[in-house]
C-alpha positions in Angstrom: -60.4 -94.7 -284.6 -59.1 -91.8 -286.6 -62.6 -91.1 -288.0 -64.1 -91.2 -284.5 -61.5 -88.7 -283.2 -62.1 -86.4 -286.1 -65.9 -86.6 -285.5 -65.5 -85.8 -281.8 -63.4 -82.7 -282.6 -65.9 -81.5 -285.2 -68.7 -81.9 -282.8 -66.8 -79.9 -280.1 -66.2 -77.1 -282.6 -69.9 -77.0 -283.5 -71.0 -77.0 -279.9 -68.6 -74.2 -279.1 -69.9 -72.1 -282.0 -73.4 -72.7 -280.8 -72.6 -71.4 -277.4 -71.1 -68.2 -278.8 -74.2 -67.3 -281.0 -76.5 -64.4 -279.9 -79.6 -66.6 -279.7 -78.0 -69.0 -277.2 -76.3 -66.3 -275.1 -79.3 -64.0 -274.8 -81.5 -66.6 -273.1 -82.1 -65.8 -269.4 -79.4 -63.2 -269.2 -80.3 -60.1 -267.1 -79.5 -56.5 -268.2 -75.9 -55.4 -267.8 -74.8 -53.0 -265.1 -74.4 -50.1 -267.6 -77.8 -50.7 -269.1 -79.5 -50.5 -265.7 -77.7 -47.4 -264.5 -78.0 -45.5 -267.8 -81.7 -44.9 -267.3 -81.3 -44.4 -263.6 -78.7 -41.7 -263.9 -80.5 -39.9 -266.8 -83.8 -39.8 -264.9 -82.1 -38.6 -261.7 -80.3 -35.8 -263.7 -83.6 -34.7 -265.2 -85.4 -34.5 -261.8 -82.4 -32.6 -260.4 -82.6 -30.1 -263.3 -86.4 -29.6 -262.8 -86.1 -29.1 -259.0 -83.2 -26.7 -259.4 -85.0 -24.5 -261.9 -88.2 -24.4 -259.9 -86.4 -23.5 -256.6 -84.2 -20.9 -258.2 -87.2 -19.3 -259.9 -89.0 -19.1 -256.6 -85.9 -17.4 -255.1 -85.4 -20.3 -252.7 -82.0 -21.3 -254.1 -78.9 -19.0 -254.5 -77.7 -18.6 -258.1 -74.1 -19.9 -257.4 -75.6 -23.2 -256.0 -78.0 -23.4 -258.9 -75.1 -23.0 -261.4 -73.2 -25.8 -259.6 -76.2 -28.1 -259.8 -76.7 -27.2 -263.5 -73.1 -28.2 -264.3 -73.6 -31.4 -262.3 -76.7 -32.2 -264.3 -74.8 -31.7 -267.6 -72.0 -33.9 -266.4 -74.5 -36.6 -265.4 -76.2 -36.4 -268.8 -72.9 -36.8 -270.6 -72.0 -39.8 -268.4 -75.4 -41.4 -269.0 -75.0 -40.9 -272.7 -71.6 -42.6 -272.7 -72.9 -45.5 -270.6 -75.8 -45.9 -273.1 -73.4 -46.2 -276.0 -71.3 -48.9 -274.3 -74.4 -50.7 -273.1 -76.0 -50.6 -276.5 -72.9 -52.1 -278.1 -72.9 -54.9 -275.5 -76.6 -55.6 -276.2 -75.9 -55.6 -280.0 -73.0 -58.1 -279.7 -74.3 -60.4 -277.0 -78.0 -60.1 -277.2 -78.5 -59.1 -273.5 -81.7 -57.6 -272.3 -82.0 -53.9 -271.4 -82.5 -52.2 -274.7 -85.5 -50.3 -273.3 -83.4 -48.9 -270.5 -80.7 -47.8 -272.8 -83.2 -46.1 -275.1 -84.8 -44.3 -272.2 -81.5 -43.1 -270.8 -80.3 -42.0 -274.2 -83.4 -39.9 -274.9 -83.4 -38.2 -271.5 -79.7 -37.5 -271.6 -79.9 -36.0 -275.1 -82.9 -33.9 -274.0 -80.9 -32.5 -271.1 -77.9 -31.7 -273.3 -80.1 -30.1 -275.9 -81.0 -27.2 -273.5 -77.4 -25.8 -273.1 -76.6 -26.6 -276.7 -79.7 -24.7 -277.9 -78.9 -21.8 -275.6 -75.4 -21.6 -277.0 -76.7 -21.6 -280.5 -79.2 -18.8 -279.7 -76.5 -16.7 -278.0 -74.6 -16.5 -281.2 -77.2 -14.2 -282.6 -76.7 -11.7 -279.8 -73.7 -9.6 -278.9 -71.4 -11.1 -276.2 -72.1 -8.4 -273.6 -73.9 -8.4 -270.3 -73.8 -4.7 -269.4 -75.7 -2.0 -271.4 -75.8 1.7 -270.7 -77.1 4.8 -272.5 -73.9 6.6 -271.6 -70.9 4.4 -272.4 -68.4 7.2 -271.7 -69.4 7.9 -268.1 -72.0 5.2 -267.3 -74.0 5.4 -264.0 -72.5 3.6 -261.1 -74.2 1.1 -258.9 -74.4 1.6 -255.1 -76.8 -1.0 -253.7 -75.7 -3.7 -256.2 -72.2 -3.7 -254.7 -73.4 -5.2 -251.5 -76.0 -7.6 -253.1 -73.6 -9.2 -255.6 -71.7 -12.3 -254.4 -68.0 -12.9 -255.0 -68.8 -15.3 -257.9 -71.0 -12.7 -259.6 -69.9 -10.3 -262.3 -68.2 -7.1 -261.2 -70.3 -3.9 -260.9 -67.6 -1.9 -262.7 -68.3 -1.1 -266.3 -66.2 -3.4 -268.5 -64.8 -0.5 -270.6 -64.3 0.4 -274.2 -64.6 -3.2 -275.5 -68.2 -3.4 -274.4 -68.9 0.2 -275.5 -67.8 -0.5 -279.0 -69.9 -3.7 -279.3 -72.9 -1.8 -278.0 -72.5 1.1 -280.5 -72.7 -1.5 -283.3 -75.4 -3.8 -281.9 -77.6 -1.2 -280.2 -77.1 2.2 -281.8 -80.6 3.4 -280.6 -79.6 3.3 -276.9 -78.9 7.0 -276.1 -79.5 9.4 -273.3 -83.0 10.8 -272.9 -83.2 14.6 -272.6 -86.4 16.1 -271.2 -87.4 19.8 -271.2 -88.1 19.6 -267.5 -86.1 20.5 -264.4 -84.3 17.6 -262.7 -86.9 17.4 -259.9 -89.8 17.0 -262.3 -87.8 14.5 -264.4 -87.1 12.5 -261.2 -90.8 12.3 -260.5 -91.5 11.2 -264.1 -89.0 8.4 -263.7 -90.6 7.2 -260.5 -94.0 7.2 -262.2 -92.7 5.2 -265.1 -91.1 2.6 -262.8 -94.4 2.3 -260.9 -96.3 1.8 -264.1 -93.8 -1.0 -265.1 -94.2 -2.5 -261.6 -90.6 -2.2 -260.7 -89.6 -2.1 -257.0 -86.8 0.2 -256.3 -84.0 -0.5 -253.8 -82.6 3.1 -253.8 -84.2 6.5 -254.4 -81.8 9.4 -254.2 -83.4 12.7 -255.6 -81.2 15.2 -257.4 -79.9 18.3 -255.7 -79.9 21.5 -257.9 -77.1 23.2 -256.0 -73.7 24.6 -257.1 -72.3 21.0 -257.4 -75.3 19.9 -259.5 -75.6 16.5 -257.7 -77.4 14.0 -259.9 -80.2 11.8 -258.7 -80.0 8.0 -258.7 -82.6 5.2 -258.7 -81.7 1.5 -258.4 -83.7 -1.6 -258.8 -83.4 -5.4 -259.5 -85.3 -7.4 -262.0 -85.6 -11.2 -262.6 -85.8 -13.0 -265.9 -89.1 -14.7 -266.7 -88.0 -18.4 -266.9 -84.9 -18.9 -264.9 -85.2 -16.0 -262.5 -81.7 -14.6 -263.1 -81.1 -11.2 -261.5 -80.2 -8.1 -263.4 -79.4 -4.8 -261.7 -80.6 -1.4 -263.1 -79.5 2.1 -262.2 -81.0 5.3 -263.5 -79.2 8.7 -263.3 -81.0 12.0 -263.5 -78.8 15.1 -264.0 -79.7 18.7 -264.7 -78.4 20.2 -267.9 -79.9 23.6 -267.3 -82.7 25.0 -265.2 -85.3 24.0 -267.8 -84.0 20.6 -269.0 -82.4 17.4 -267.6 -80.8 14.2 -269.0 -81.7 10.7 -268.0 -79.3 7.7 -268.4 -80.2 4.1 -267.8 -77.8 1.2 -267.2 -78.7 -2.5 -266.9 -76.2 -5.3 -266.1 -76.5 -9.0 -265.5 -75.1 -10.5 -262.3 -74.2 -13.8 -263.9 -73.3 -14.9 -267.4 -71.3 -13.4 -270.2 -74.2 -13.0 -272.6 -77.5 -11.5 -271.7 -79.4 -12.6 -274.8 -80.4 -9.0 -275.4 -82.6 -8.7 -272.4 -80.7 -5.7 -270.9 -81.1 -3.7 -274.0 -84.8 -4.6 -274.2 -85.2 -3.5 -270.5 -83.5 -0.1 -271.1 -85.7 0.5 -274.2 -88.8 -0.3 -272.1 -87.9 2.1 -269.3 -87.1 4.9 -271.7 -90.3 4.4 -273.6 -92.4 4.5 -270.5 -90.6 7.7 -269.3 -91.4 9.3 -272.6 -95.0 8.2 -272.4 -95.3 9.7 -268.9 -93.8 13.0 -270.1 -96.2 13.2 -273.1 -99.1 12.5 -270.8 -98.1 15.4 -268.6 -97.9 17.9 -271.5 -101.3 19.6 -272.3 -102.4 19.0 -275.9 -103.2 22.1 -277.8 -105.6 20.4 -280.2 -107.6 19.0 -277.3 -107.9 22.4 -275.8 -109.2 23.9 -279.1 -111.6 21.1 -279.4 -112.9 21.5 -275.9 -113.4 25.3 -276.4 -115.3 24.8 -279.7 -117.5 22.2 -278.0 -118.2 24.5 -275.1 -119.1 27.4 -277.5 -121.4 25.1 -279.5 -123.1 24.0 -276.4 -123.6 27.6 -275.3 -125.2 28.5 -278.6 -127.6 25.6 -278.4 -128.7 26.8 -274.9 -129.8 30.3 -276.1 -133.0 29.1 -277.8 -134.7 30.3 -281.0 -133.8 33.8 -282.1 -136.5 36.6 -282.3 -137.4 38.3 -285.5 -135.6 41.4 -284.4 -132.4 39.5 -284.1 -132.7 38.0 -287.6 -130.7 39.7 -290.2 -132.3 40.7 -293.5 -130.5 38.8 -296.3 -128.6 41.1 -298.7 -129.7 40.2 -302.2 -126.9 40.4 -304.7 -127.2 40.1 -308.5 -126.5 36.4 -308.2 -129.3 36.0 -305.8 -131.6 37.8 -308.3 -130.7 35.5 -311.1 -131.0 32.4 -308.9 -134.5 33.4 -307.6 -136.5 35.0 -310.3 -139.6 34.9 -308.2 -138.1 37.5 -305.9 -138.0 40.1 -308.7 -141.7 40.9 -308.3 -141.3 41.6 -304.6 -138.4 44.1 -305.1 -139.5 47.7 -305.4 -139.7 48.9 -309.0 -139.3 45.4 -310.5 -141.8 44.2 -313.3 -143.8 47.4 -313.1 -144.5 47.3 -309.4 -145.4 50.7 -308.0 -142.7 52.5 -305.9 -143.9 54.3 -302.8 -143.8 58.1 -303.2 -143.6 57.9 -306.9 -146.3 58.3 -309.5 -147.1 55.3 -311.8 -145.9 57.2 -314.9 -142.6 58.3 -313.4 -139.6 56.1 -314.2 -137.3 54.6 -311.7 -134.4 56.6 -313.1 
């Protein structure tokens, strides 16, 4: 009796252990709730990110709404990654199905989180500013951008000395452009440069050369290539004296605390194109001389062969005599040749 009871207890323990093993528990068990929704949530977040980026780039979605959706996508990716970790541990311990779903959700979630993480790493190599101006003491002021910027956007006011000090260290080449032209001519050069760069202006206010010396202003908006973020640009043209003027350019981002250097690059491009327009409008002295020489040569070719009367007799020097000994006989008095008006016996002296 005792042996039988001990045997029954042992068999119960063995059967209980068999039920708790992974091989027995995995059979016929469906994927867990977390395993199924990990892949679903990650794929949904990826589709939301793609649609948001496309609509915002096509200017069909306001930037504040796009930012809210982007934060939602990041939160969804974090939640999907956390669910994937829990579901993966459950599959490892119990042997449930759903490993493919967990793997898919983890990869998609990590890909979504890699975008803001990579952007943050790249931003570390750029100065943390979003407003750049060639004149940091009295930067040009925005007019049209005040009405176009939303309440959630960055302020149109220049941030102050903190940004100015960072810009002096990071972008020391951004300085005012002085042209030896009156303000009206400089204003036209700026418009030509912007047209060459295919910028559409939102404000054109020409300068007034009166007693108050009212400067001219040009404003425009530009979009980034990938995400379509808006940056505002203002250009100021002020007369220094009747024969020269100064041009200042300011570019500021509407959203974000770091512009990844795109504002400075835009200012450089505008100043470079203005300089190119100015150089193209200045006549080149070398080209004028070359054209005059070419015209003179062409005129000489059109005259035709010269007559014998126009040909000059060559002046024979002593060096010519030594170089061409055959000419000695043709010279009067050379090698005994008779000289006209002189007897044969009379010397040349």
